[in-house]
N, C-alpha and C positions, 0 to 999 in steps of 0.2 A: 504493500500500500504506500509506504513512504517513498519507494523508488518511483511509483507512478506520479506522486505529487511533485517530484523533481522535474518531470517532463510536462505535467499538466496539473498545475495548482488550481485550475479554475473549476474543478469539481468541488472545491472548498471555499473559494473566494471569487467574488465578481462584484459588479456594480459599484456603488459609492465607496465601499471599503477598499476595493482594489484600486480605484481611481485615486483615493487619498494617499495610499501607500506608494503608488506609482509616481504621483506628483512629487512626493517627498524625495523619492529616489532621484528623480530628474533634477530637482533643485540641488541636491548634494553633488550629483555628477557635474552639474554646471559650475558650481563653486570650486570643486576640486580641479576641474578642467581649466578654469581660469588661471590657477596657479601652476598647473603642470603643462599648460599650453596644449591641452588635448581637447579635441572637439568632435562632435558627432554630426558631421556635415552630410546628412542623408540617412535614410533608413539602413541600419546595420553597418553604417560607415563609421570608422574610428580612425582619426589621424592626429598626429602630433605636430607641433611647430607653429600653430596659430597664436600669435600674440595680438589679442584684441580686447575690447571692453568686456567687463563681466556680463553686461547685458547680452552681448552676442553669444557668449559661452552658455548662458542660461537659456537663450532663445532656441539654440539648435535642437535639444531634445524635445522641446514643446512643439516645434514645427514638424519634426519627424512623426511624433505620436498623433498630432492633429491631422496630418495627412492620412495616416493609416486609419484613424477613426472615421474620417469622412469617406475614404475609399471603401472601407468595409461596410459602413452604414448604408451607402448607396446600393451596393450589390447585395447586402443582406436583405434590405427591404424589397429589392427586385426579385431575388431568387428564393427567398425563404417562404414556405407556406404557413409558417407559424408566426406568432407575434414576436417582433424583434424590439428589444429594449436598447435604445441608444446608449444609456448609461452603462449597460453591460459591455457593449462593444468598446466604448471609450475607456472604461475601467480596465478591461482585460488588456487592451493595447498599452495603456500607461504602465500597468503592472509588468507587462512583458519586456519593458525597458530595463527592469531591475538587474538582470544578469550583466548588463553592460556597465553598470555603475563602477565595479572594480577596475574597469579598463581606463577610467579617468585618472588612475594613479600611474599608469604606464609611462606617461610623459615625464615623470620625475627621473627616469633612468638616464644617466649621463652616457650610457653605452650607446643609446640610439643617436644621441647628438654626435658623438665621436665617429660612429659608424657612418652616419650620413655625411659628415664633413670629409671623411676619408674617401667615401664613394664619389662625392662631388669633385674631389680633386684628382681622381684617377682617370686614366684614359679608358673610356667605355669599350674600346676595341681590344684592349689588352689588360683586363683586370686580373691581377694576381691575388689570390685569397690570402697569401702570406703577409700582405700589407695591413690586414686587419688584425689587431690584437686578439688572441684566442679568447680572452675573457669577454671582450665586447661581442665577438662573433657568437659565442655560446649564449650570452644574455639576449642578444637580438633574436636568436632562434627560439629561446624559451619564451620571450615576450610574444613572438609571432604565434607560437602554439597556444599560449594562454588566450590571446586575442581571438584566434579562430574558434577555440572552444567556447568562449563567452558569446561570440557572435552566433554560432550554431545554436547554442542554448536559447538565446533570445529569439532566434528565428523559429524554433520549435514552439515556444510560448506564443509567439505572434500567430502562428498557424492554429494551434489548439484553442487559443482565445477566440479567434474568429469563428472557427468551426462550432464551438460550444455556444457562443453568444448568439450566433445566427441560426443555430440548429440546422446545419446543412450537411449533406453527405460529402465524402472526400472528392467525388468526381466534380462537384461544383466548387468546392473550396480551393482545390489545387490550382486551376487557372487564374482565379481571382487573386490568390495569394502570390503566385509567381509574378504576375504582371504588376501587382501592387508594390511588391518589394523592389522590382526592377525600376519602375517609374519613381518610387520613393527614394531610390539612391541618387537620383539626379534632380527631380523637381524641387524638393525642399532646398537643396543647395543653390539652384538657380534663383529661387525666390529670395532667399536671404542675401545672396551675393548682390542681386540687383536692387533690392529694396532697402538694405541696411548697410551694405559695405561699399557702396559707390559714393 
């Protein structure tokens, strides 16, 4: 039962409670991201290096979740034969952001800075791996594995949250989920970049 909750907590939590916990996680990630220069510029996107205002760092997670909430609400209302509660869709999607919160700490690693600086100074046609300190290389690999794990975990929650809150079968959820995530990787970034970073 506990292992099932790791992949689908929405059998126990949804609605306003899930929304409140998710919003708190998004605020925490935004604040930490401001100091670690980590940002969530699109659905399931995690990048380091952005030095911007705290408003922008707080804005990213909200724009991502808002996009998913709107996207899934529209298709949930169209495709579902049962009653769809918008608070459940937005609540589950906000809660699904939680696995990404620890990723906001990754930008504190100096190994990524040094690795990036070395990579930028190297000839892209003739990169030798021995120019990277082994400690930095191992840390970057570890951070990459952690980031991928957290991203997949969040993606599973996004999928299960939509499926449960819209009461849809897999065959209807899969295409909406895939297109939503793909569009969500770019549209929120485009909107924030053009509305707030110009």
